[in-house]
N, C-alpha and C positions, 0 to 999 in steps of 0.2 A: 930116731933118737928122741928120747923123752925130755921134755922141757920142765925143769924143776920148779918153774914159776907158774905151772899150770896143774890144776888137779881136776880129776874126772869124777863127777858125782851123779847120783840118780835119785829120783823120787818116784814113788809108786802109788797107784790107786786102783781100786776095782772099777771095771767097766760096767756100764748099765746093760741090761738085756736088750737085744735087738740091734746091737752094733755090728758092723761088718768085721771089725778087728776082734770082737768077741769069739768068733769062730777059730781064730788063731791064738789069741792071748786071752787069759782071764783078767789080766791087769793091764793097765796103761802105765807106761814108764816114760818119764822125761829125763833125758841125760844131758849133761852140760860139761863143757870144759870151762873152767873158771880160773881167772887170774888170782893167784894166792895173795898177792899184795893188796889189791883194790877190790877183790870180790866180784869183778866184772865178768859176766858171761861172754866168752869169746865165740862159742859155737854151742847150739843146742839142737836136739832132735827129740822125737818121741815116737811111740809105736802106733800112731793112728794108721788106718789101713791105706790111705792114699798118700802118694808122694807130695801131692799138692798141700794136703793138710799138714804133713810133717814140716815142709818148707815154711808154711805160714807160721807155725809155732816157733820154728827156729828164728825167723825174722822178727817175730814179736818179742822174743827173749834176748836176742843179740844186743849187747851193750848195757843190759840191766846190771846194776851193782847190787848184789845180794847183801852187801853191808848196809845199804839204805833201806832194806826190807823189801817186801814184795806187794805192798798195797797198790802201787801204780801199775805193775804188770797184771795183777788180778783184775784191776778195773778195765784195763785194755782187753784182757781176755774176755771179760763179760761183755764189753761194748762191741767187740769186733768178731768174736767167734760164736757163730750161731748153730753149731752142730750139736748132736746128741751127747757128745763126750765133754760138754763144757764143765759139768760138775767134777768129772773124773780128772780133767786137765787141772782144774783149780786145786783139787785135793793132792794131785801129784806135784804141783808147783809148791804147795805148802810143805809137803814131805821133803822135797828137794831143798827148800830153804832151811828146814829143821836139820837135815843132814849137813848142810853147809855150816850152820851155826855150831853143831857138834864138833865137826872136823876143825874149824877155825879155833874154837876154844881149846881143843886138845893140842893144837900145834903151837900155842903160845908158850 
């Protein structure tokens, strides 16, 4: 059953050359279930090649309020994620935030 208080959004970015996920995907995607009232990420995932990487990004983003902006999660991403996809993850997170802002603006 669909929860009307939750939206599903995605952000996309190009992957750099030499990434394992590049053989499967040309872009990296971050998806998130977001509480519509508070903008809080309930669950997040991404298309990194390893389950461990996907879980790490999910844990990093869980609980983040998109209403508060993404400066803090971008800092945490830069500080704790040291893989080759760091720039693509940051770009995908920026795209996800932009998409959230557009959806939130249109639903008022």
